[in-house]
N, C-alpha and C positions, 0 to 999 in steps of 0.2 A: 503493499499499499503505499502510496506517495504520502511525505511527509506534509502537513499544513504548516507553513511557516510565515510568521508576520515580520516584514522589516520596517525599522523606523528610520527616517533622515529628516534632519531639520532644516534642509535648504533644498532648493530645485534649479541651483545653476549649474553651468556645465563646469565643474571642477573635477579633481582627482578622485575623491572619494564618491561622486555621483557617477562619474564615469566607469569607476571600478564596478560599482553594483550593477549597472546596466550590463555589463561584460559577464560578471558572475551568473546573474539569472539567465542569461541567454546559453549559458553551458551547463547549468545545474538540471540533471537528469533525477526523478525520483522526488521532485520539489513542487508542491502547489503553493507558489509566492502570491503574498498580497502585501502590497507597499503603502503605507501610510505617511504621507508627507504634512510637513508644518506648513508648507506654502505651495501656491500653484506657480507654474513655471516650465522651463526646458525639460527638468528630469521628468515631469509628468508625463509630457508628449512623448519622450524618449520610450518611457515604459509601456504607454498606450500603444505606440507603434509596434512595439516587440511583442505585443499580445499579452503583457502581464497586468494582472487586476491591480489598481492602484487607486488611491483617494487620497483627498486633502482634508485634513481636520486642521483648521486654523490654529496656528500659535500666535499670539500678539506679537507683531511685528518689533514692539519696543524690546520685547525680551529676546525674541529669535535673533534679531540682529546684533544684539549686544557684542561689542568688540571683546576678543579674547583677553584683551589687556583690564578689561573689569570683571573678570571672573574672580572668585575668591570670598572670603569670610565676609567682605563688606559689599556683598550683592544689593543693589538697590531693593527696598523693600517691596516696590511693586514688580520686580523680576521674580523674587521668592514667591510671591502671592499668585503671579500668572504660571509660574512652573508647577506650583501644587495643584492648581484649578486644572491644568492641562493634563498633568498624570492621572488624576481621578477619570477626566474624560476619555483619555486611552485606555486605563485599565475597564472601564466599563465597555468600551468598543471590543476589547480583546474578551471579554466573557460573552458578549454576541458571537464573536467568530471561532472562539474555543479552539486556538490552533495547538499544534503540538509543541511549538517552540517560538521565541521571540529572537531576532538578529537586528542588533542595534549596529547602524553604519556610519555615525558622525558623532563628534565629541558630546555635543549637547544631547543627541537623541542618545547616546550611551546612557547619560544619567537618567534624563527622564523616561526613557524607555525601559531601563533597566527597573526602575521602581514600579511603573505600571505594570509590568510583567509579573513581580513580586505581589503587586496588591491583588492581580487577577490568578495568581497561583500557577504561572506557566515558566517554565525553565527560560532562561535568556542566555545569549551568547553576545558579547561586547566586542565589536571589531575595532582594535586599537589602531588607529590610522594616524595618530600624533603621537609625538615623544611627550611624555609627561615630565618635563623638565623646565627649569627657571629660565632658560634662553629662549623657552618657546612659548610658555604662561607664566602668568604671574606668580613670583615664588610662594606668595602666601597660599595660592591654590593648590600648588603641587602635592603637598602631603595628603591634603583631604582626598584629593581625585585619585591618587595611587592608593590609598586604602581602600575607597569605595572600590574600586578596580579589581583588587586584589581579594576582597572578601564578600562582594554582594553578587556579582554574576554567576553563572553556572560554569562558564567558561568564557575565555578570552583569546580570541584570534589576533596575533599581532602581524604586522605588514612585514616586520623584520625584525632580526634578533636586536638590532639597536633598538627599535619601540619597545620590544619585551623587556629588555632589561631596564629601561625608563621606568616601566610600570613596575617590574618588582624590586627594583632598588636594592638587590641583594638580599631580600626576604623572600620567606616561603610564600606560597599561593594556597588558597583553599579551592582553588579552581584548576581546571585544565587550561594550559598556556601554549598552544602550538603556534608555530610562526608559519604563516602560508602567504607567500609572495601574493601580489595581484596578478591577475591574468591580462594577456594580450587578447585583442579581438580575434574571432575565429578566421578572418580573412587578411590576418596580418602579413601574410607572405603572398598576396596575389596582387600586389602593385609592383609592376616593373621598374627598374632605376630610369631616370630621364635627365641626368646631370649632362651639362654642357663643357667640354674639354676646354673652353676659351673663357670659362667663368669658374670661380672658386667660391661657393656660397657655403657660408656658415651661419647658423641660426640658433636661437634660442626658443622654445616652446613652453607655455605654460603661463600662470595666471602672472600679470603685473605686479608686482609687489617688491618694496626695498629689500625684503630679507631674501628674496629670490636672487638678487645680485644683477639684474639686467645693467645696472650702471657699470659693474666691475666687466661685464662682458663688452660693453661699448668701449671701455677704456682699454681693454686687452687687444679688442680689434684695431684700433686706431694705432695702437703701439706695433702691432705685429705686421699691418699690412699699410702703413703709412705711403709707402713708394710702390704698392701693388694694386694698381687701380682694377686689375681684373677680380679682385675679392668684393664679394658683397656680403651685408648682415641682414639678417630677416629676424625680427620680433614678432612671435605668433603668440596671441593672447592677450587679454584686456585685464584692467583693474577690477577688483571687487571690494566690498566693505570699506568704501571711503579712502581708497587708493589713487583716487584720479589725479592727484596732484603729483604724485610721483611720476605717472606717466608724462605729464607735463614737463617735468623735470628733466626727462630722459630725452625728449625732443630738443630741449634747449642745450643738453650736453652733447649730442649728435652735432648740433651746429657750433659749439665751442669747439669741439674736436677737429671741426673741419671734414667730418665725413657725412653730414646730412644727405649728400648726393649718393651715397651709397648704403643707406640704411632704409629698410623698407619696415615701416609699423604696420604689420596686416591686420592686428585685433584678432577677433573671435574667427576660427576657421573650421567650418564644418567637416569638410573633408580633409583633416589633417594628412593622411597618408599620401594623398597626390603632392602635397607640399613636402613631405620628408622624402620623397622618392626623387626630389630634384636637389636636395641639400648634399654637400660634401661631408661637412661636420655638425655635428649638433653638441652644443655647450650647455654644461648644469653648472651653475655658478653660486649657488645657495651659500649664504653667509655662515647660517647656523645649519646644524646637521639635519638633514631631511629625515623624515621616518621612513621614507622608502624611495621615492624618486621615480613615478610613473614614466615620465618623458624619456628616461635611459632606456628601458627595454623596447619602448616603441621605436626610438630612433635606431637603436640596434638591428630590431627586426626588419626595418625598412632598410637596411645595407648602409647605414650612415657610419663614419667614424665618431666615437663621441668622447668628450673630454669632460670629467665630473669633479666636483668638490671631494677631495679625500677624506669624508667624515660620514659618519651615520649610515643611514640605509645604503646609499650608493656604494659603498664598500663592499656590500653582499651582491652587488649586481655586476660591476665592473672590474676586474682584474687588471691592475696596472701592468701594461707594456704587453698583455695579451688580449684582451676583448676591448681596450679602451685604454686612455690616459687619464691618471689622476692630477690634480692641482691644488695647491693650498687653499682653503676656502678663504675668499676675500683677497687674495694675492695677484694683483693685476699683473706683474711681471711673470708669475708662474704660469698665468694662462696664457699670456702673450707667447711665452717659450714653448708651449704646447701647441698652440696654433702655428706658429712658425715651423715646429719639426714636422707637423703634418703637411703643411703645404710645400716645404722643401722636400721631404721625402715622401713620394707619392707611393712606393711599394710598401712603407709602414703603414700609411692610412690604409690601403687596399687589405693589407694582412689583417690589421686591427679591425676593419670592417667585416671581412669574411668570418673571422672569429667570433666577433661580436653577435651577428646574426645568425649563427649556428646556436650559440649559448643561449640567446633569448627566445628563440623558437622552442627550444627544447626545455627550459627551465621554467617558461611561463606560460607554456600551452595551456590553453583554455580547459582542456578535458583533464589535464593533470590537477590544476588548481581546484577544478570543481570536485574532485574525489575527494582530496583532501579536506574540503570544508563538509562535504558529506559525512567523511568520517568522523569530523569533530561534532557534527549533529548527532550522529547515532550514539558516539561515545557519551555525549551529553544526556542523551534521552536514558542511556542504559545505566548511568550512574545513580546510585541511590538518591532519593530526593527526601528532605527532612523537613516537611513543612512548620515544625515546632522551631525551627532555628531561623525562621525568616523575621527580618527585622520589625515588621508592624506587628 
């Protein structure tokens, strides 16, 4: 019998966690999914298009959109009230749906969704897609969220060992804690390469955000290719969560560096795979360690050579000198060095791209990831349940 699983996600924008959920649900066999979103938008459209049952139960925008830096013990009173009411509403909906399991997919949904599952008496799986660390969240909030994740959900899936360790913080957990990397889409290898030998195209893909390091990328590009007019830089993605000022700063930076005529700001791109097929190199330049770094397996699967920040989840994706190159986070000179190396040594570029593509298509294959998730579900449901130990 298929498992009935309810998934919670607090936003509906085209971001990493949301894209990963769509890919997971398209690959999962043996599951009847029902997704509950806290807002309308892109994710609802994608799920509906994929034939996945989804509904919106609106979470007040003032709390749903609360920035990460406001999380912690001093939450506004209205946010506490909104969350408590919303949690009770979700628990009532779970009692109507009567699923076998709840799977929470984003940080805020992890908290309210896990509590709602507990109130409804349904086992829950928390998907740890964030690093619970002081460089990623307010320091005051980290201990409480870590303790909650270690003790309340029935299982925690971490997108990387780095994310897992940020939750455990050297402590034992009462739940199962598997590491399961995010999957590629099923058609990841169906796009032929379309590079131009007369151009050298380097790119960054993903959300426009200061901690993602697009400014580091632009400075490194300007340094590496000052006298190489055949080189082009492309930035794919758009800002979210009030970060539009940073995008304006990037446009100004490109002008100041004298490279504005060689930089394309593409915004959000629906068909990212066609774009990737035309890039020679994709750069990941996050200033602080990424929990995973979904853009890396995507670029590798598309046949691009990759340069990544040598910290966090990317260390589990890219082997330095074998499937890509590492650079010191935030170090413009080191990124410029790596870009120059790939420009001047095309044999190295091709070798890294081939090895990276093979590794990505194997390690992040949808069927493999789906099987790991299903194993987690089955193990969670097979574990003894102790209703008397629940927090309420």
